[in-house]
N, C-alpha and C positions, 0 to 999 in steps of 0.2 A: 259225591255230586260232580258230574263232569261239566266242563267248561263248554258252553255252546259255541257253534261256529260263528265266527262274525259274517262270513260270506257264504251265500247259498246259490246253489244253481249254476247259472252262466257267469256269475260274478267270480266263482272259484276258478274258472278257467281263466278269466280275464286277470286275476290277480296273480294267478301262477306265473302267466306270462310277462308280468310287469317288472322292470328293472329293480332289482333288490337292494342296489346301492342307496345308502342313506342320502337324504336330500340336504344339499350344501348350499343352495341358492339363497339369493336375497329374499324371495317370498317365502320360502319354506321357513326362514327364520322368524318372519312375522308370526307365524303359527305358534311359535313357542315363546314369543315375547323376546326375540333376540335380532336386533336391528343390525344387521351385519354391515356397517358402513365400510369396512374394510374391502369388501368386494367392490366398492367404487373407487377407493383410495389407491388400491393395489394395482390398478390397471389404468392405462391412459387410452385415449381414443386413438385408434392406429391410423398412420398416415397411409394415404392411398399410393400404392406403388406405381412407378413409372410405366410400368407394363399394363396395370389397370387402367392408367389415364389414358394411355394410348388406345386400349381396345374400347373405352367409353367414347372417344372422338370417332373412332370408326364405326361404332355402334350408332351414334347419331346420324352419320352420313347414311348408314343403311336403312334408317327409319324414314328418310326424306321422301322417297317415292310412295310411302305407304299413306293411303286415303282411309282414316278411321271411318268416316262417314259411308263410305263406299263398302268397307268391310262389313259393317254392322247391316247394311241394306241389303248385301247380297249373301252374307253368311259365309263367306270364303275369304281366306288370307291369301294373296297374289303368290304364285310360285316363285317368280323371280325375287321377291324380297326374301323368301324362305331359302332360297339358293345362296344369296348374297350372305345371309346370317351364318349359313353353314360353313361359308368359305372364310368367314372372319374368326371362326371358332365359338359362335355363340351357343352353340350345343354341348361345348366341353369346357365350360367356364371354371369349374371346381375340379375336373379331371386332370390327374397329375401330369406334368409334361412328358414324363416318360412313355404315357401312353398316347401322347398326341395332344392332349389338353393344354388349356392356359394356366391352370393351377392358381387361379386367384382364391383370396381368403373369402370366408364367409361375409365379413363385412363389405368386402369389394363387391362381392355377387349381389348384396342387398342394393348396393348403389345402382347397378345395372337394372335390378326390378323397379327400383323407385324411378329411374329415368323412362323405362318403358311403359310403366303404368301410367305416367303423365300423359302419354302420348295415345295408347291404344291398349284397350283392356283385353282383346281376344288374344293378341300376341303375348301379352303377358302371361296370361293363362297356359299357352301353349309351352313357352319356354320354361315356366317355373315347375309345370307338371313333368315335363322331360327332365328336369335337373334336380328339383327339390324332392320329389317322390318318386320319379321314374327309376330306371334301372340304374344309373350312375350312383344314386346316393345308397341304397341298400348293398349295391355290390362292393363300393368303397368301404363300408362299414363291416360287412360279413363275409365278402367274397374270398375265394383262394386266390392265390397268385395266378393259377391257370385261367380261372374265370375271368379275373381282370384282363389278362392278356388277350382274351379271346373276344370280350366283348368292348371294353373301354375304348380301345381304338377306333372301331366302327362307330361308337356313339359321338365321339370327339370329332369325327369327319361329317357328322350331321343326321346320323341315323336318329329318329324319334322314338321315343319310349314312354310308357305309362305305367301306372301302379294298379293292379286289378284286385280290390279288395271288397268294395260294397257290392251288394246285391239288392234285388227287390225287397226282400224282408230282413235285410242286414244293412244296418246303419251304424250306429255308435256301439251296438252290442255285437262286437265281432266275433264272439264265440258262438255265434249261431249260423257260421258260414256253412253253406249247403254243397258248395262246389266240392268234388272230391276227387282224390288222386288213388288209384288202386295200384298196390305194388306189383311190380313185375319181377317175378325170381326166376333166377336160374341156379340149379344146384343148392337151393336153399338160401341164396344171397339176393338181395335186393339189387337189381341192375338199372331199372327205369320205374317209371309211373305211367299210368294212363289217367289223364285229367278230363273230368266231365263236369260240365255245369254252365251256369250263366252268370255273368256279372252285370253291373248296372251303374249308370252315371260315372263311366270310366273316361276321364280326360284324355285326349289324344288317340283314342282308340279307332275312331271311324272317320275316314276321308268322306265317305259316302255310303250308302246301303250296298253291302256286299265287298267293300274295298277298305282296307285297314290304312290308317295313316302311319301308325307306329310299326316298327319292324320287330319289335319285342316288348313284352310286357312282364312285370313281377307278379305272379298269381299266387295268391293265398288260397290254399285248399287243405281240407281235412284228409288226412291219410288213413286209408283203410286196406284191409285185405280183402274184403267183399262190400260192394254197395250196399247190401242189407244191414251193415252196422250202423248205418245213419239213422235206422229206426230202432235201434237197440239203446235204450237209456243207460244199460249198464255198460256199454261199449267204452273203451278209452278213447279220450279225444285228444288228437294229436293234429297239429296243424303245421304244414310245411310251407315254404316260400320258394318258388320256382321261376327260373327266367325261361320264358316260352316264346318261341319266336313264331309270329303269327302267320307266316307262310306254311307252317307245318300242316299236313292233312288233319282235317277236323275242326280248324279254326274258322268262324265266320263273325260277321259283325254288322249291326244296324245302327244307323246314326240317329241321334237324338237332336231335336231342336228346341230352342228357348225363345223368350220373349225378350230378354236382355243378353247382352255380351254374344250376339248370335254368330260371330266368327269363331266360336270354340268348337273342336272336333271331339264331341262328348258321343258316347254311344254304349251299345249293348253287345260286348263280345261274348261268344258261345263256344264252348269247347266240347266237342263230341269225341271221346276216347282218344284224345290227343297224347301220343307218345312223346314222354319228355324224359331223356337219359338221366341217370342219378347224377350225372356230372353238372346238371343245370340246377340241382337243388342247393338253395343257399343255407349254410348251417346245417344244424342237425334236424331230424323230423319234427322235434317239439319245438323248434325256434321260430316258426312263422309268425306267430302272434307278437313275439318279443322284437322280431324284425320289424313288423308293422308298426309298433310303438315306437321303436327306436328311430325309424325313419321318419315319422311324423314329428318327433322332437324338433329337429332342426328344420324339417321341411316347412312346418308352420310358419317359420319366420319370413317366408316370401311373402305371405298375404299382407301382414303390417307393413312391410317394406314397400309393396305396391300401394297400399292404402296412403302411405306418406306421399307417393307421387301423385296420387288421385287428389289428395287434401291441397297440394301445392298448386295443382292446375285449377282446382275450384277456388282457392284464394286468388290466384291471378284474374280470373274471370270476375270474381266479386269486386275486387278492387277497381278494375276497369270500370264495370257498371257502376259503381259507386261514385266514381269520378266524372263519368260521362252523363248519366241520367240526373237531370235537374228537376227538382219539384220545390215549390214554395220558395223559389229564388235563391236554392243553394243545392250543391250536390246531395243526391240521397244518402251518401255515405257520411254525411254530417248530422243526419237526423238519428236520433237516439235508438230506435229499433234496428235500423240498418247497420249502424255503427257497433252496436252490440254483437250482430251477428258476424261482422267482419273481425272484431276483437276475438270472439271465441273461436273462429277458424284460424286466426293466426296462433292462438295459444295451444290448440290441438295439433297443429301443425309442427310448431316448436317442440311440444312435449313427446310427439310421436317419434320425431327425429332423434330426440335425447334417448328414449326407450329402445330404439333400434340401433343407436350407436353403442348403448351399453350391451345389448344383447349380441351384437356383431363381435364386439371386442372380446366378450367372454366365449363365444362361440369359437374364436380364433385360438383360444387357449384351451379349449375342450372343457370348459367350466360346466357345472350342472345348470341346465336350462329348462329342465322338464316343465316346471310351473311356470316359468317366465315366458317361454315361447307360447304356451297356451294363453296366457294372460295377454300377452300382445297381440295375438290373433283377434281376440275377443275385443279388447279396447281399440284397436286399430279398425276394425270393421264396423264397429258402433259408431266411433266418431266419423268415419267416412259416411257412413249412412246419414247421420244428423246433418253433417255439412251439405251433402247434396240437397237434402231437404231444404236447408237454409238458402241455398244458392237459388232453387227455385223461387221461393218466397221473395229474394232480392230482385230477380229478374221480372217478377210478376207474369203478367199474360205472356210476355216473350220467352218465358221460361218454358212454355208448354205449347208454342206455337212456331211454324217455321217461318220466320220473318226476318 
């Protein structure tokens, strides 16, 4: 009697790409009734370096000219602000100093994300997509020295990048990627690829219709010898990760607009037989999905760090209104229902700060965060959503009226 396969179809592809290292993090231990308290006691909350403190002060000054309401109404981030951010190194926060970056730690980078998100969501999305999942992160993790020397200095100087994985019919099931890379061979040896396909919901891709914001993307594509292989269920599935420069012939883009966070530069990049030299492939031909998953492990931490900044801003407004607005002869913050919302918001803020402190410290030491980063992203976004709703309730009619 043969043992049945646990995974079928696309799950096989995803599981094959998954990191095979055993799970050694805190949450993994809970699944096997092992509460790994030593993971907390063996590390301390890292001090913020003088270089990081100096950058945070310069970053604050760079934000002053930014008007978040104008960004949201016009759907654009002002060029002078982006230029200033590039000049102070805001696009190379984690890039090593030898390549022109600031080389701040993950925990220090999270502090930048928290500060930025307390001020403007659109700018936070741009900076985080450029560094958390854009070209610098997979290049840092999987790039060769030649690739790093070629691209990291450009990125540290302020060139914007993104990560092109999702497609119209490809969300969490990344094994269904239809963008393909046809091998270009000379004398039987692969020397390049021709990439064709369309990506969707790609942050930092489009400045406007027909104009890219980013100068480069990491593109995940299925590698084939002939396009017909995509329709062959028996054909081998290999997915590669490629650094693609958006000025190369065959690249075009359309911008997408949204109801919220209107200043994000999200779009639909399209590739038509784009020639990509083999030197621009990250890792081996079968490493694309593994690179995507590994990049997202640390990249996810930016979202809860940003949520922490949003929570703090909400708490500030909620406390101000709770003291200012008087009903039934006392501030509304002293009434039970409003007081409950204030306490819950403060508790969520403190708890998420603690989660991010742990995750940042463990990321600095290259610890296993595969489950923790996913859990932090979920809990951070859910708490932020709940608190924003509570803030609307606390503000009453003023929360939905421009007055």
